[in-house]
C-alpha positions in Angstrom: 78.2 107.5 91.8 76.2 105.0 93.9 76.8 104.5 97.6 77.5 100.9 98.5 75.9 99.4 101.6 77.9 99.6 104.8 78.5 95.9 105.0 80.3 96.1 101.6 82.3 99.1 102.6 83.6 97.4 105.8 84.5 94.2 104.1 88.0 93.0 103.3 86.8 89.7 101.9 88.8 88.5 98.9 91.8 90.8 99.8 95.2 90.1 101.2 97.0 92.2 103.8 100.6 92.2 104.9 101.2 93.4 108.5 104.6 93.9 110.0 105.2 93.6 113.7 102.2 91.3 113.9 103.4 89.2 116.9 102.1 91.5 119.6 100.5 94.8 120.5 99.0 97.0 117.8 100.1 94.7 115.0 98.4 91.7 116.6 95.2 93.7 117.1 95.2 94.9 113.5 95.7 91.3 112.3 92.6 90.2 114.3 90.4 93.0 113.0 91.5 92.4 109.4 90.9 88.7 109.7 87.4 89.4 111.1 86.7 91.6 108.1 87.5 88.7 105.8 91.1 89.4 104.7 93.8 86.8 104.2 96.9 87.7 106.1 100.6 87.7 105.7 102.0 88.3 109.2 105.6 89.4 109.6 107.7 89.6 112.7 111.2 88.7 113.9 109.9 86.8 116.9 109.1 83.4 115.5 107.6 82.0 118.7 105.1 84.8 119.3 104.3 85.0 115.6 103.4 81.3 115.5 101.2 81.7 118.6 99.3 84.6 117.0 98.8 82.6 113.7 97.6 79.6 115.7 95.1 81.7 117.6 93.7 83.4 114.5 93.6 80.1 112.6 91.1 78.7 115.1 88.5 81.2 113.7 89.8 82.4 110.3 91.6 80.9 107.3 94.3 82.2 105.0 96.8 83.0 107.8 100.5 82.9 106.7 103.6 83.9 108.6 107.0 85.2 107.6 109.8 85.4 110.2 111.8 88.4 109.1 114.4 90.9 110.4 113.1 94.2 108.9 116.5 95.9 109.4 117.8 93.6 106.6 117.1 95.2 103.2 117.9 92.0 101.3 115.4 90.0 103.5 112.6 92.5 102.6 113.4 92.1 98.9 113.3 88.3 99.3 110.0 88.4 101.0 108.4 90.3 98.1 110.0 88.0 95.6 108.5 85.1 97.4 105.1 86.8 97.0 105.5 87.6 93.4 102.3 87.3 91.4 100.3 87.2 94.6 101.3 90.4 96.3 98.9 91.7 99.0 96.9 94.8 98.1 97.0 96.1 101.7 100.3 96.9 103.5 100.5 97.9 107.2 103.9 99.1 108.3 103.6 98.7 112.0 106.9 97.2 113.2 109.0 99.5 115.3 111.4 99.8 118.2 111.5 102.5 120.8 114.6 102.1 123.1 115.3 105.1 125.3 118.8 106.8 125.3 120.0 110.3 125.7 120.8 111.9 122.3 124.3 112.6 123.7 124.8 108.9 124.3 123.5 107.5 121.0 126.2 106.0 118.9 126.1 105.2 115.2 125.2 101.5 115.6 122.3 102.3 117.9 121.1 105.1 115.6 121.3 103.0 112.5 119.4 100.1 114.0 116.5 102.3 115.1 116.4 104.0 111.7 116.7 100.7 109.9 113.6 99.3 111.5 111.4 102.4 112.2 112.0 104.3 108.9 114.2 102.5 106.4 112.1 99.3 106.4 108.9 101.4 105.9 110.5 103.0 102.8 111.7 99.6 101.4 108.4 97.9 102.1 106.5 100.7 100.4 108.9 100.7 97.4 108.5 97.0 96.9 104.8 97.1 97.0 104.3 100.1 94.8 106.8 98.8 92.2 105.1 95.4 92.0 101.5 96.7 92.0 102.1 99.9 90.0 99.3 99.0 87.5 97.0 97.6 90.2 97.2 100.1 93.1 96.8 99.3 96.7 96.5 100.6 100.3 99.4 101.5 102.6 98.9 102.3 106.2 102.0 103.4 108.1 102.1 103.5 111.9 103.8 106.6 113.2 103.7 108.1 116.7 102.5 111.3 118.4 106.1 111.8 119.4 106.8 112.8 115.8 104.5 115.8 116.2 105.0 116.7 119.9 108.1 115.2 121.6 107.2 114.6 125.2 109.6 112.1 126.7 113.4 112.7 127.0 115.7 110.2 125.5 113.7 109.6 122.4 115.2 112.0 119.8 116.3 109.0 117.6 112.7 107.6 117.8 111.1 110.9 117.2 113.2 111.5 114.1 112.4 108.1 112.7 108.7 108.6 113.1 108.8 112.1 111.7 110.3 110.5 108.6 107.4 108.1 108.4 105.0 111.1 108.3 106.9 112.8 105.6 107.2 109.6 103.6 103.5 108.9 103.9 102.6 112.3 102.5 105.1 112.2 99.7 104.0 108.7 98.5 100.3 109.7 98.7 101.0 112.7 96.5 103.1 110.8 94.0 101.2 107.6 93.7 97.5 108.4 94.2 97.2 108.7 90.4 98.4 105.1 90.2 95.6 103.8 92.5 97.5 103.9 95.8 95.9 105.2 99.0 98.6 106.0 101.6 97.8 107.2 105.1 99.4 107.1 108.5 98.1 106.6 112.1 99.8 108.2 115.0 99.1 106.2 118.2 99.8 107.6 121.6 99.3 106.3 125.1 98.5 102.8 124.0 99.0 100.0 126.4 101.0 97.2 124.8 103.5 94.6 126.0 106.3 97.1 124.9 104.9 100.1 126.7 104.2 98.0 129.9 107.8 96.8 129.8 109.1 100.4 129.5 106.8 101.5 132.4 108.2 98.7 134.6 111.7 99.9 133.8 110.8 103.4 134.7 109.4 102.3 138.1 112.3 100.0 138.9 115.3 101.9 137.6 114.5 105.4 136.5 112.3 106.9 139.2 112.9 110.4 137.8 110.8 109.5 134.8 107.7 108.7 137.0 106.8 112.4 136.8 106.9 112.2 133.0 104.4 109.3 133.0 102.2 111.2 135.5 102.2 114.4 133.4 101.4 112.4 130.2 98.4 110.8 132.0 97.2 114.1 133.3 97.3 115.7 129.8 95.0 113.0 128.3 91.6 114.6 127.9 89.9 111.2 128.0 91.6 110.4 131.2 92.8 106.9 130.3 95.3 105.0 128.2 94.2 103.5 124.9 94.0 99.8 123.9 95.7 98.3 120.8 92.2 97.4 119.4 91.3 101.1 119.3 94.2 101.7 116.9 93.2 98.5 115.0 89.7 99.8 114.4 91.1 103.0 112.7 93.5 100.9 110.6 90.5 98.8 109.5 88.7 102.0 108.4 91.7 103.1 106.4 92.0 99.7 104.8 88.4 99.5 103.6 86.4 101.6 101.1 85.1 103.6 104.0 88.2 105.7 103.5 88.1 105.8 99.7 88.7 109.6 99.6 91.3 109.7 102.4 94.7 110.3 100.9 97.9 111.4 102.7 96.2 111.8 106.0 98.0 111.7 109.3 95.4 110.6 111.9 96.2 110.6 115.7 94.7 107.9 117.8 95.8 109.4 121.1 92.8 110.1 123.3 93.1 113.8 122.4 96.7 114.2 123.7 97.8 116.4 120.7 94.8 118.6 121.2 95.3 119.2 124.9 
């Protein structure tokens, strides 16, 4: 077995990638890195305005950028998306979309719970199912975005979120075991302490309305061995590794990108 040159290992040229939650934060950063590596992109998000802005920004430098406005909590919409792609299905899937509203477990009602699960876990399952079924004889790469909360719950009011992301980890491992023989490489990243529009919004809410949670944020920061928060691009770089042949023998792995938080 020959070892390809690094330039070839890092390239996504000639490949297509579908990225959910691509309008901001980690999803936007992954889109940028994948485009830089040569991939054609299918960007999925429910925010049409932000999604169009990301596509316009990337199109100034890269070609092959397509957008799909989609509510991932709608199973039928997911099926329709893949039906529209039939015959030209992307070989790389990044399930990044997620929501993380805070609410005490005792206050969570069924509608709230179902919505969180529908986006954070159910949509990941359906997206993986659609891709694997349609590419069963061709294989592909799936990268699921979990969270360190699934391994070490740290913040109160996130039991619903933690459960959904724990499901993502279990699903990743199960699919990797079952479909590696069909040419699929399935792995997950567990970001933690990443500064995004969403986490900044939550931080502002903490400071303005829930001062009791300031200590939680302080304790989190103090636990970080690297002493700083992470940037979306630092997650995107690891996603790029998993999407390329650099990770050709990486299957069913759960990789934290958390500044060492889980090790501390």
